[in-house]
N, C-alpha and C positions, 0 to 999 in steps of 0.2 A: 038510561042509554049507556051502553058499554064503552069503556075507555079503550079505544082502538090502539092508541100509542102504547098503553100498558100491555095489551094483548100481544102486539108485535114484539115488544121487548121480551115478554115471557117466552115467546116462540124462538127467539134468537139468543137467549141468555146462555145456553149451553155451548154455543160455538163462538160467541164474541164476549170479550170483556166490556163492561159497562163503565162509561166515563161521564160523570156529571161535570159540565163545563160552563163557565161564565166568563165574561158577561157578553151576551148577545143582544142585538137590537132588532126589533121587528121592522124598523124603517131603514135598516142598513146604514146607519149614520154613526160616525165616531171611529177613531183609529183602532181602539182596542176591540170593539165589536167586529170590525172587519177583519182584523188579524185572527180573532177566534173563529170567525166564519170560514176563513181560508183553511184553518186546521181541520175543522169539522168536514168541510167539503172533500179534502184530499185524503182523509183517513177513515171516512165513513164505511168503506168496504171492509175495513179490518176491525173497527171498534164500533160498539153501539153507543152513540153519543146521546146524552140527555141534556138538552139545552136549558140554560138558566137565563131568562131575559131580564134586563134591568132598565127598561125604558122609563122615561120620565115625561110627564106632560108639562111640568113647570119647574122652575127653580134651577135650571141648568147653568145660569150665570153665577151661581154661588155654591158650586159643587164642593169647594174646599172648606166651607165654613160649617161650624156647629150651629145649626139653627133648626127651628121646628119643621121646615120642609124636608131637610135631610134626615131628621129623626123619623119622620113619617115614611120616607122611602126606605130607610134602613129597616124599619119594622115590616113594611110590606114585602120587600125583597127577601128578608130573613124568613118570613112565613112560607113563601114559595120554595126557598132553598131547603128548609127543613122538610117540607112536604115531599120534595123530589128525593131527598135522602131516604126518607121513610118508605116511599113507594117503590123506588127502584133499587135500593141497597147497592149503590155503585161500587165497583172495585176501586175507582180513583175519583177524587174530587179535585178539579183544576180551576183555580180562580186567580184573576189578575190582582197585583198589588201595586198601588201607586202612593202618592204622598197625601198629607193632610188627613182629612176626614176618612178617605178611602182606606188608609192603612189599618185603622182600627176595625172598620167594617170587614175588610178582607180577612184579617187574622181571626176575627170572631167566627166568620163563616167557615174557615178552614179548621178551626178548633172544634166546632160542632161536628163537622164531617169526620174528624179524627175520633171523636167520642162515639160516633155511630159506625165505627170500624171501617171507614174508607181510608185508603192511602191518600196522602195529600200532596198536591203540587201547587206551590205558589209561583206566580209568574210576574217578575219584577219589571215594571214599566216606570215611566216618570222621568222627565228630562233633568229635573233638579233634585232628585231623591237624595243625593249626597249632601247638598246644601240643607235640605229639609231635615235630614238626620241630625245635623249639628244643632238645630233649633229645638229639638225635643228635650223636655224636662227629664231628669234622671229617672223618675218613676215611669214615664211613658217609654223611654228608651229601654229600661229594664224589662217592661212588659213585652215590647216588640222583639227584643233580642231573644227572650225565652220562647215566644211563640214561633219565631222564625226558625229557631233551632229544633222545634218539635216537628217541623215539616219533614216529609220524606224526601222531597227534592225542592230546591228553589231554582227556577229557570231565570237566567240573566241573558242579556242580549249581546255580550261580547266578552272576550278574555279579560279586558281591562276592568269591566264591571265585576267579573268573577274575583279578580285579585282584590278589589275594593271590599266586596262583601266578606271575603274570608278574613281579610286583615282588620277591617274596622268593626264589623258585626260579630266576627268570630265563628262563622259557620265552618264546618269541616269541608275540606276540598271535595270529597266524594259526594257531598250533598248538593253541590252547586254545579249546574250543568248549563252549557251555552246553547241557546237556540236563537238564531236570528229571526227577524220579523219578515213574513211574506207580505207582499202587497196584494191588493184585491185582484182576483183572478181575471175579471173582464178588463180592468185597467191594464194589467200586465200584457194580455194578449194584444190589445190595441197599441199600447205604448211601444212595444218591441217592433212594430211595423211602421212607426212614424218616420217620415223623411224629415231632414233638417228644415226648420223654419228659416226663411231667408231674412225676414225683418228682424232687426236687432232690438226687439222689445224685451223689457225686463218684467219679471213677474215673481210674486210671492204667494204662497198659500199656507195657512196655519192660523193659530190664534193671534188676533191683532192686539199686541201688547208690547211692553218694554222688554220682557225676557227674550222674545223672539227677534228683537232688533228692529221692530217696525218703525219706531221713532227715529232710529238712525237712518232707515231708508228714506224717511221724509226729509231729513237733513241732506242726504245725498241728492234727492230730487231738487231741492232748492239750489244746491251748488251747481248741478248740471244746468239748471235754468239760467243761473248767473253767467255761466260760461257759454251760453247759447248752444248747448248740446241738447237737442230735442229728441227724446224718445219716450214712448209711453211706459209708465211704471204701473203695473196692475197689482192690487192687493186684494186678496179674497180670504174670508174666514170669519169666524165668530169673534166677538170681543173677549179678550182674556179675562178682564175684570169689568164690573159694571162701570160705565162711564168712559171706557177706552174709545169707543166709536165716536162719542161726542167730542172727546179731546182731539182725536185724529181729524175729524171733520173740521174742527175749529182751526187746526194748523193748516190744513189744505186751503181753507177759505182765507185765512189771514195772510199766508204767504203767496196766495194766488197761484197755487201749484196746479195749473191746468194740464200738467204732464202726469198727474197721478189720478188713477181711477180706483175707487174703493167699492167692492161688491160684497154681497152676502156670501155665506158658506156655499160651496159648490159640491154637488154629489153626482154620481152616475155619469150620464152623457155630458152634462155641462162641465164637469170636472175634466173629463177626457178631452173635450174640445178646447178647454182653457190651456191645458198642457200642449196640445197640438199646435195652436196658433202662435205661441210665444217661444222665445229661443234662449233667453238668459235667465236662469233661476237664481235669485238672490235671497240668501238665507243667513244673515249675520247674527245668529242666535248667541246668547250669552251662556246658555247651559242646556245640554241635551243628553239623552241616553243613547239612542240610535234612531234619529228622526226618520220616520217612514217617508216623509215627503222628499228627502234626498234620494231614497231608493227609487221612488216614483220618477223623479227627474232623471236619474241615471238610466232607468229602463227606457225612458222617452228620448234618450240621447241629447239632453239639454246641456249647454255649457253652464256649469255650476260655480257660483261664488258662494262660499260658506265659511263659517268660522271653524277653527280646529277644536271641535268639542266632542265629548262622548267617545263613541267607538269609531268615528269617521276616519281618524288617522290610521286605524288598523286596516282599513280597506282602500282608502283613496290616497293618491300621491299628488302633491302640489305640482301644478303646471303640466301634469300628465293626464289626470282624470278630473281634477277640480282646480280652482284657485282658492287657496286658504288665505283668510284674512283674520286679524286679531279682533275679537269682539270690541265694539266701541271705537275702533280706529277708523275714523271717517276718511282720512286721507287714503289709507289702503283700499277701502271699499270704493271710493270715487275713482282711484287710478285703475282698479281692476275692471270696473264698469266701463270706463272710457276705452280701455284696451280692447275689451270684447266687442264694444259697439263698432270700433273702427277696424277690427281685424277679423274678417269673416273666416279665414282659414283656421285661426286659433279657436273660434267658436266651434267649428266643425270637428277639429281635432280633439278638443276637450269633451265634446258630446260623444264622440266615438269611443274615447277612452273610458268615460263613465259607463257607457253601455257595456263595454267589455268587462269591467269590474262586476257589474250586475250579473251578467251571464255566467262568468267564471267562478264567482265567489258567493253570489247571493241568489242563485237559481232556486226555483221553487222545490225541485226534487231534493236538493241538498238540505233545505230547511225542514221539509216535512220528514225526511229520514232522520234528522236530528231529534225531532219531537218523538218520533216512533221509538227511538232508542231510549228516550227518557221513560216512556210508558213501559217498555219491555223491561228496563232495569228494575222498575218498581214491582211489576207483576211477577218477575222471576226471583225476586229477593226472598230469601228464607226468613220466616218469622222467628 
């Protein structure tokens, strides 16, 4: 049977540059696959994208570890990656880079693409990549530094991350380009039409673990209950590490936190409805790059309480578009929550301010244009 995707690519090769891009997911789950999907969707008329899927049927709770499951998926995904490189001979190979096990995987994928004459774009994600970098052995750091410097471009999510990469890893300024993250297109369309939710309910979405501040949220819930301030606090997402859900459930039961609701990861319509019916987004994370959930909350005009982490201070202003709190400072978090529960006008004002930041600084057309400039800078570069 003929390979119709390959025939289509052959017919369009003369008028479009070809970009092998990862990682995508056939079930549309995960932040990075959805970011990649947005890039493909908005630039598909200009470039011929060859998707690289990296779905997993099992072992998702231990993505960061070196274990037989991850080795199996590494080999499986590598086989398909090399196959697409050989079959389509892309002009550019674009692959996400995060921490732990993925760092080696991504750099190997991009190195092979370079060996097969594709231009290479690494896309740095990962909220705690700077902390992770400090933990690397000299040998691993030397390997990562060498391979990162071999890339044609490294995409980062903010000016602050660009400064860090150039100073700490030593990449040349012209090799590091800033492209902010777009949110999922259907979510964005719906979120921008949301009217303010009147109920002062609090919600969180993300990986359920200590780094995201979820255990601090449970402490806040306990203090609110002690002070007889009742509002629902909803937590949704996968466990960050094995055992987190059991621990969180144990705390909720032990402290009798009937004001806390914990639910499974939400996608598609369920996620949209979750944002629509709640009003105060609480995200007291300890370390981030540029958290996508904050952009989603901003588009949805939610009153946001978050820690001053990653690129957020470059875009949002305290008491104008968010309330910033220090990670782990329970008193600050409790006071901010109580203030927004009791002050409807401030909730509305912060929500409107957050949406204004999203529209003016993080609109989809600006982000897609930034990525287009990355691709064009590589394609037009003289060898």
